[in-house]
BAFI-984351 format. One record per residue (C-alpha): x, y, z; residue in one letter. Coordinates in steps of 0.25 Angstrom, whole numbers, padded with zeros to 4 digits, always signed. Layout:
XYZA;...
//
This chain:
+0395-0008+0388M;+0404-0002+0376Q;+0415-0006+0384M;+0409-0023+0383K;+0407-0022+0368F;+0421-0015+0365G;+0428-0026+0370I;+0420-0038+0363L;+0424-0029+0351G;+0437-0031+0354M;+0435-0047+0360V;+0428-0048+0343A;+0439-0042+0336A;+0449-0051+0343V;+0440-0064+0341L;+0439-0060+0326L;+0454-0060+0323M;+0457-0074+0329L;+0456-0081+0317P;+0469-0073+0311Y;+0476-0069+0324A;+0484-0082+0325R;+0488-0079+0310A;+0493-0064+0311V;+0496-0065+0325A;+0514-0063+0324Q;+0511-0051+0313E;+0502-0044+0319I;+0507-0038+0331K;+0495-0029+0333A;+0486-0039+0338F;+0491-0052+0344K;+0485-0065+0349L;+0492-0070+0360T;+0483-0083+0362D;+0471-0087+0360Y;+0463-0101+0359S;+0448-0105+0359G;+0439-0116+0365Y;+0426-0120+0367M;+0421-0124+0379E;+0405-0131+0385S;+0403-0131+0397E;+0393-0141+0402N;+0383-0140+0416Q;+0372-0152+0419F;+0366-0147+0434R;+0354-0153+0441M;+0352-0149+0455N;+0341-0155+0466D;+0336-0144+0477N;+0326-0148+0488Q;+0319-0141+0497S;+0306-0139+0506T;+0296-0146+0496G;+0304-0141+0485V;+0313-0149+0476E;+0319-0142+0463T;+0329-0150+0453S;+0337-0143+0442I;+0344-0148+0431Q;+0351-0139+0421D;+0360-0141+0410W;+0370-0130+0406S;+0381-0130+0394R;+0390-0118+0389Q;+0397-0120+0377T;+0409-0110+0372E;+0418-0107+0360L;+0429-0096+0362G;+0440-0092+0362I;+0453-0083+0370S;+0464-0075+0365T;+0476-0067+0370H;+0484-0055+0363G;+0487-0042+0362Y;+0488-0030+0352V;+0501-0024+0349Y;+0508-0029+0363H;+0503-0037+0376P;+0505-0024+0383N;+0498-0014+0376L;+0485-0025+0373F;+0483-0037+0379D;+0471-0046+0378F;+0463-0059+0381A;+0451-0060+0375M;+0442-0073+0372G;+0427-0078+0373G;+0418-0087+0368G;+0404-0090+0364L;+0394-0099+0374I;+0384-0108+0368F;+0375-0107+0383D;+0364-0117+0386R;+0357-0121+0400N;+0345-0129+0402D;+0338-0132+0416A;+0326-0138+0419I;+0320-0136+0435R;+0310-0145+0442Q;+0305-0139+0457Q;+0296-0152+0463T;+0288-0145+0476F;+0285-0157+0486L;+0271-0149+0490T;+0264-0147+0483P;+0269-0158+0475D;+0272-0152+0459N;+0286-0147+0452S;+0287-0136+0443Q;+0298-0139+0432E;+0307-0127+0423S;+0316-0128+0412S;+0325-0118+0405S;+0333-0117+0392A;+0344-0108+0389L;+0354-0105+0379M;+0362-0096+0372G;+0375-0089+0365L;+0385-0083+0377L;+0400-0078+0376W;+0411-0077+0385D;+0422-0067+0383M;+0435-0065+0391N;+0442-0050+0386L;+0456-0046+0396Y;+0463-0033+0388M;+0473-0027+0394Q;+0481-0013+0389F;+0495-0007+0390L;+0496-0019+0403K;+0512-0015+0405Q;+0509+0002+0404K;+0504+0008+0417V;+0488+0010+0411F;+0485-0004+0408P;+0469-0007+0404V;+0463-0020+0404T;+0449-0022+0400L;+0443-0035+0402Y;+0429-0043+0400Y;+0423-0057+0403S;+0410-0062+0402R;+0407-0078+0405S;+0394-0086+0405N;+0398-0097+0415P;+0387-0110+0420L;+0382-0105+0436M;+0377-0114+0446Q;+0370-0105+0454T;+0359-0111+0465G;+0349-0123+0461M;+0344-0118+0447E;+0353-0123+0438G;+0364-0116+0433S;+0366-0103+0423F;+0375-0096+0414T;+0381-0082+0420Q;+0385-0071+0412L;+0399-0065+0418N;+0404-0052+0412E;+0416-0045+0417N;+0424-0032+0411Y;+0431-0019+0415G;+0444-0014+0412M;+0457-0009+0421N;+0465+0002+0419M;+0478+0004+0428Q;+0487+0015+0429L;+0501+0013+0433H;+0515+0020+0439N;+0509+0032+0432L;+0500+0041+0443L;+0505+0040+0458P;+0497+0030+0462A;+0493+0015+0450N;+0477+0017+0446L;+0469+0006+0441S;+0453+0007+0438L;+0445-0005+0435E;+0431-0006+0429A;+0425-0019+0429T;+0410-0025+0427R;+0406-0039+0431N;+0392-0045+0427V;+0388-0058+0430S;+0373-0063+0426A;+0364-0075+0427G;+0352-0082+0429E;+0345-0096+0435T;+0333-0099+0442L;+0336-0096+0455D;+0350-0087+0453R;+0351-0073+0447I;+0366-0068+0445I;+0366-0053+0439D;+0377-0046+0444N;+0385-0034+0438I;+0396-0028+0445N;+0403-0016+0441D;+0416-0011+0448R;+0425+0001+0445I;+0438+0001+0454S;+0449+0011+0455F;+0462+0009+0461K;+0475+0019+0463A;+0487+0013+0471D;+0502+0018+0474R;+0513+0010+0478V;+0524+0017+0487F;+0539+0012+0490K;+0539+0001+0500E;+0525-0004+0494N;+0517+0006+0503N;+0504+0007+0493R;+0492+0017+0493V;+0480+0010+0485A;+0465+0017+0482F;+0452+0010+0477I;+0439+0013+0473Y;+0431+0004+0470E;+0415+0004+0465L;+0407-0007+0461N;+0392-0008+0455R;+0385-0022+0457M;+0371-0024+0452D;+0367-0038+0455S;+0354-0045+0455R;+0359-0060+0462N;+0349-0071+0466G;+0337-0080+0466D;+0326-0073+0456P;+0318-0083+0462R;+0319-0073+0474R;+0318-0057+0476D;+0330-0052+0469L;+0335-0037+0467Q;+0344-0030+0460E;+0357-0025+0468I;+0365-0013+0465V;+0376-0011+0472R;+0388+0002+0473L;+0399+0000+0479F;+0411+0010+0480H;+0423+0007+0488R;+0437+0014+0491T;+0449+0008+0497N;+0462+0017+0500L;+0474+0008+0506S;+0488+0009+0508S;+0500+0003+0516N;+0512+0010+0520W;+0525+0005+0526R;+0534+0015+0532F;+0544+0015+0543G;+0559+0015+0542G;+0560-0002+0543G;+0545-0001+0536K;+0539-0006+0549Q;+0527+0002+0547F;+0516-0004+0540L;+0502+0006+0538F;+0490+0001+0530T;+0476+0008+0528E;+0466+0004+0523N;+0452+0013+0520A;+0441+0009+0511S;+0427+0014+0509Y;+0413+0009+0502S;+0399+0012+0498W;+0390+0004+0493S;+0375+0005+0491N;+0364-0004+0491N;+0365-0004+0500P;+0373+0008+0505N;+0385+0003+0513V;+0397+0012+0518M;+0412+0008+0520N;+0423+0014+0526L;+0434+0006+0531N;+0449+0012+0536L;+0458+0002+0541A;+0474+0007+0545P;+0483-0003+0550N;+0499-0001+0554F;+0509-0010+0557I;+0521-0008+0563W;+0534-0019+0563Q;+0539-0014+0575H;+0552-0026+0574T;+0550-0037+0566P;+0545-0045+0579K;+0536-0035+0581L;+0525-0026+0575D;+0510-0019+0578S;+0499-0016+0572N;+0489-0005+0572Y;+0476-0004+0565R;+0463+0002+0564Y;+0450+0000+0554G;+0438+0008+0554F;+0424+0004+0546T;+0411+0011+0544R;+0399+0006+0537I;+0389+0014+0533E;+0375+0009+0527R;+0366+0022+0525P;+0353+0013+0520D;+0352+0007+0534T;+0359+0016+0542R;+0368+0008+0548L;+0383+0010+0550Q;+0395+0004+0557S;+0408+0008+0560T;+0421+0000+0567T;+0434+0006+0571Q;+0444-0005+0575S;+0459-0003+0580A;+0471-0010+0585G;+0484-0013+0587A;+0493-0026+0588S;+0508-0029+0591I;+0514-0045+0587R;+0527-0050+0592Y;+0534-0060+0586R;+0546-0063+0593P;+0549-0078+0586T;+0542-0084+0576A;+0535-0093+0584R;+0531-0084+0594L;+0522-0071+0591N;+0511-0063+0598G;+0502-0050+0596F;+0495-0041+0606I;+0483-0033+0598A;+0474-0021+0606F;+0461-0019+0596D;+0448-0011+0598G;+0437-0008+0589D;+0424+0000+0589Q;+0410-0004+0581A;+0398+0005+0577S;+0389-0005+0569E;+0376+0002+0570A;+0371+0014+0575E;+0370+0010+0592G;+0380-0001+0591F;+0395+0000+0595L;+0403-0008+0599E;+0419-0006+0604D;+0430-0015+0608S;+0443-0015+0613Y;+0455-0026+0616G;+0468-0033+0614S;+0473-0046+0613N;+0487-0055+0613I;+0490-0066+0605H;+0502-0075+0604V;+0508-0086+0596N;+0520-0096+0599Y;+0525-0108+0591S;+0535-0119+0597H;+0541-0130+0588P;+0538-0144+0594V;+0543-0158+0592F;+0541-0165+0579S;+0543-0152+0570G;+0529-0145+0574G;+0526-0133+0581D;+0515-0127+0594L;+0509-0115+0590D;+0502-0109+0601L;+0495-0096+0601S;+0487-0087+0612G;+0479-0074+0612G;+0471-0067+0624L;+0462-0054+0620S;+0453-0045+0629Y;+0443-0037+0622Q;+0430-0029+0628R;+0421-0023+0618K;+0408-0014+0620N;+0394-0013+0613R;+0384-0002+0613E;+0371-0002+0604T;+0359+0002+0606S;+0352-0006+0595V;+0349-0021+0596A;+0352-0024+0582Q;+0362-0021+0572I;+0361-0025+0557T;+0371-0031+0548I;+0372-0032+0535L;+0378-0039+0523E;+0387-0047+0528E;+0393-0057+0518S;+0394-0072+0521H;+0397-0083+0508P;+0387-0097+0511L;+0394-0108+0504N;+0386-0122+0504G;+0377-0122+0517T;+0386-0118+0527A;+0383-0107+0536P;+0389-0095+0539I;+0389-0084+0552T;+0385-0072+0551L;+0395-0062+0558N;+0389-0056+0569R;+0383-0063+0580D;+0368-0061+0587F;+0361-0060+0575V;+0346-0056+0574V;+0336-0067+0572A;+0329-0065+0559G;+0338-0054+0555S;+0347-0062+0544V;+0346-0056+0528V;+0355-0064+0517V;+0356-0058+0503R;+0366-0063+0493N;+0378-0055+0493E;+0374-0044+0483T;+0361-0042+0491G;+0349-0045+0477S;+0344-0055+0486Q;+0339-0060+0499A;+0339-0073+0505Y;+0329-0082+0513I;+0331-0087+0527E;+0327-0102+0526D;+0328-0103+0512V;+0342-0097+0506D;+0349-0098+0522Y;+0346-0100+0536R;+0348-0094+0548V;+0358-0100+0560I;+0360-0094+0572E;+0371-0102+0583I;+0374-0095+0594G;+0375-0080+0592A;+0380-0084+0577Q;+0370-0083+0564T;+0372-0092+0553Q;+0367-0092+0538I;+0366-0105+0531E;+0363-0106+0517R;+0352-0116+0511L;+0353-0121+0497I;+0338-0122+0495G;+0341-0107+0494G;+0345-0097+0484S;+0360-0095+0492I;+0369-0100+0484L;+0381-0109+0487D;+0393-0100+0491G;+0385-0086+0488E;+0389-0075+0498T;+0376-0068+0507I;+0374-0056+0514I;+0367-0056+0526V;+0361-0045+0535D;+0357-0047+0549Y;+0355-0041+0563A;+0363-0044+0575I;+0360-0042+0590D;+0369-0030+0595T;+0369-0036+0610G;+0366-0023+0618G;+0378-0012+0624T;+0386-0022+0632F;+0402-0024+0634G;+0410-0034+0636Y;+0426-0041+0635A;+0431-0051+0628L;+0443-0060+0633F;+0449-0070+0623N;+0459-0079+0623Q;+0466-0091+0612D;+0475-0100+0614F;+0479-0111+0604G;+0489-0121+0601A;+0494-0128+0588D;+0505-0141+0588L;+0509-0143+0573A;+0516-0159+0574L;+0525-0164+0562A;+0519-0155+0552R;+0506-0163+0549Y;+0500-0161+0565Y;+0492-0151+0573R;+0486-0150+0585I;+0479-0136+0590Y;+0471-0132+0601L;+0464-0120+0603R;+0457-0112+0612Y;+0449-0097+0614S;+0440-0091+0621G;+0432-0078+0624S;+0427-0073+0635E;+0415-0061+0636Q;+0411-0054+0646S;+0400-0042+0647V;+0408-0028+0654T;+0397-0019+0653S;+0381-0020+0649G;+0372-0033+0645I;+0374-0039+0631P;+0361-0044+0624T;+0369-0055+0618N;+0377-0065+0627P;+0393-0062+0626L;+0399-0074+0620N;+0411-0081+0628S;+0419-0092+0619V;+0429-0103+0623R;+0435-0112+0613S;+0443-0125+0613I;+0448-0129+0600E;+0459-0141+0595F;+0462-0150+0585G;+0472-0155+0575T;+0476-0158+0563R;+0485-0168+0553A;+0489-0167+0539D;+0496-0180+0536L;+0504-0182+0522P;+0505-0197+0521L;+0516-0204+0517R;+0508-0214+0510W;+0504-0210+0494R;+0505-0195+0499G;+0492-0195+0506I;+0487-0183+0515N;+0479-0183+0526I;+0475-0176+0537G;+0465-0168+0545G;+0460-0160+0558S;+0452-0162+0571A;+0447-0150+0578R;+0436-0149+0591Y;+0432-0135+0598A;+0422-0133+0609V;+0418-0118+0610Q;+0411-0114+0622D;+0405-0101+0620E;+0392-0093+0628D;+0383-0091+0615I;+0385-0105+0608N;+0397-0116+0611P;+0401-0127+0602F;+0409-0137+0600N;+0416-0140+0587R;+0424-0151+0580A;+0429-0154+0567G;+0436-0166+0559L;+0443-0164+0546D;+0451-0176+0537A;+0457-0174+0524Y;+0465-0185+0514A;+0473-0182+0501Q;+0476-0195+0493I;+0483-0199+0482P;+0478-0209+0474L;+0482-0219+0462P;+0477-0214+0448Y;+0482-0200+0451R;+0469-0197+0460L;+0471-0187+0473N;+0459-0189+0484L;+0457-0179+0496R;+0446-0181+0506I;+0443-0171+0516N;+0432-0176+0528A;+0429-0165+0539R;+0419-0164+0551Y;+0414-0153+0560N;+0405-0152+0571L;+0401-0140+0579V;+0391-0143+0590N;+0384-0129+0596Y;+0379-0130+0609L;+0368-0121+0608H;+0365-0123+0594S;+0359-0135+0584D;+0366-0129+0572E;+0379-0137+0574D;+0390-0144+0562Q;+0392-0157+0561N;+0398-0156+0548Q;+0404-0168+0541L;+0411-0165+0525G;+0420-0173+0516I;+0425-0170+0503N;+0434-0177+0493G;+0441-0174+0481N;+0448-0183+0472L;+0457-0179+0460D;+0461-0188+0448W;+0469-0184+0438S;+0466-0195+0429A;+0475-0190+0416R;+0483-0179+0413R;+0473-0173+0409N;+0460-0178+0414L;+0458-0175+0430T;+0444-0177+0438L;+0441-0175+0451T;+0429-0180+0463A;+0426-0171+0474E;+0416-0175+0485G;+0411-0167+0496Y;+0400-0169+0508Y;+0395-0161+0521D;+0385-0164+0529L;+0382-0157+0541D;+0370-0160+0551D;+0373-0153+0563G;+0364-0141+0561G;+0348-0141+0561S;+0350-0140+0544L;+0360-0153+0539V;+0368-0149+0528R;+0375-0160+0519N;+0381-0159+0505R;+0388-0168+0495T;+0395-0166+0484E;+0403-0174+0473A;+0412-0165+0462I;+0418-0174+0449L;+0427-0164+0441R;+0434-0168+0427A;+0444-0160+0419N;+0450-0168+0406W;+0457-0160+0397R;+0466-0166+0385Y;+0473-0155+0374R;+0462-0144+0372R;+0449-0151+0377L;+0446-0149+0392N;+0435-0156+0398L;+0430-0153+0413S;+0417-0160+0420A;+0413-0159+0436E;+0401-0165+0439A;+0395-0162+0454K;+0385-0167+0463Y;+0380-0161+0475S;+0369-0164+0487Q;+0367-0153+0497E;+0358-0153+0508A;+0352-0142+0519Q;+0341-0148+0529G;+0330-0152+0519S;+0337-0143+0507L;+0343-0152+0497E;+0352-0148+0484N;+0357-0160+0474N;+0365-0153+0463N;+0372-0160+0451L;+0381-0154+0441S;+0389-0160+0428L;+0398-0148+0421W;+0406-0152+0408L;+0413-0143+0402T;+0423-0144+0390V;+0433-0135+0384R;+0439-0135+0370R;+0453-0127+0366E;+0451-0124+0351L;+0464-0116+0349F;
//
């Protein structure tokens, strides 16, 4: 806190000197402002949202306004290399009015609530650098902002973002260059369906030494403390305090008479609490450049993860070697050998070893085209020993964008074992309210529900259990072949085949193996037309995947057109269609998407943009569709700048429906 008040005191002193700084800038070299400007900015946002779910309809009307009077400066004390600074800030009048109406269809009644908030806020940006050309530069910085935020469906709010810290460096004085950085990042804000409350403190120490031939050794130690209470205040919400330590040592060395040997090493150790997790990684790698056409690579990897709270631990080791040969510019290939061993929990052990070979060849054909051929074969043996029926996978991270399902990393997920939380772990989400679980063959997917508390674009962490499959051994024989024909720079035709034949070598697995045979072919064209500068293009593809567990057919079409129009208009349209038909599941995909963009440079200082988007997928058990229209305008005249945006979106998912209208207007006037 003392550092913060000291920074604010320096800022106040500089702002008080602004009225007469220009008059004396040429005479007083001990303090000089090289540039300064003032501005007034008004930001207005209006939003209407209607959400319909089973038996409940919620309507929100929200109006937020911010008016800021601010200033920004740049200058130095005595000399820019001694003390260089940039600072600015402003006062903000902030107001938010919201009306919320909730209608219950059974019984037939409604509830209405409203809120009005007003406040005087302030923004600030400060950057100070001392002795930037010396061996020990020091940097101090502080920033504070109050942006308008939209999260969830319950209106907008003003969020406080505050970041400050320092960086100290020491160059070319000790055997290693040193750097020390300490920062604090704060985010805070609240609305009816969302609380943002984060504090992240970080200390980082770095040391690196560069030798001849760019050989280098680097060491990093980082300590993070995260204090988070994010989530929906209408649900159970807990405060999460987590400490995270990370140490990393890396190096790279090139040696030999012709510098043909390269050795790299990366070792890291991390520890965090709540939950307790320890992670050790080692990854040495050796590359030998025998000739300009021949090189070999040798690698080893070691990872160990321990979770004392749950008694879970895993150890993974892998080793491999490969030789790559490039006799001509059009022919290359490699052969590789690898093996690994994994112990993911007490009573679960899996090891594998194998080899593979791959060749690529390119041959010129008529009309200036190329025919690219590729092929590969591999053989692998795997053995699994387990005395437990299930193992647990913890904190697997996935972003959820829109309502598109994501697939969990592991197969054969135990039914009912999935637990979904927000990224900081402060709140658990509810199945069939915030998300739904989809099973397709051996895979499990998570789909975000639009009526729930998971925000569009939010990252989730998932815990779940998987079936180990028993004790057994099996062999895999894989092959892949491909041909690509490019013609006249504009056309492309391709064919792909891949197969994986799996066979049991010992024991009896409790889960089925999954031999796969897949063939895919398609074409693409990108045509620049001579008439009026129009560009058109598109692609078509079709795939058949015959597999033991979940065979399917897949088809796809997409097309685009970019059309310059009169009066400085430019139009781009994209259309796509995707079809996936699973033979043993009803969760198919039948997706149609269209989006367009129209840009208009109406005048030298005026630009307009219109965007439209439509997406429909009615192939699965839950129909999903989204329609969106956006209009943006920007106009600048001398020191006046105006930006506006109008956006309407309609989203439906089964019986859930969400309609949203938002208007955004920003006016900025540069004062001096």
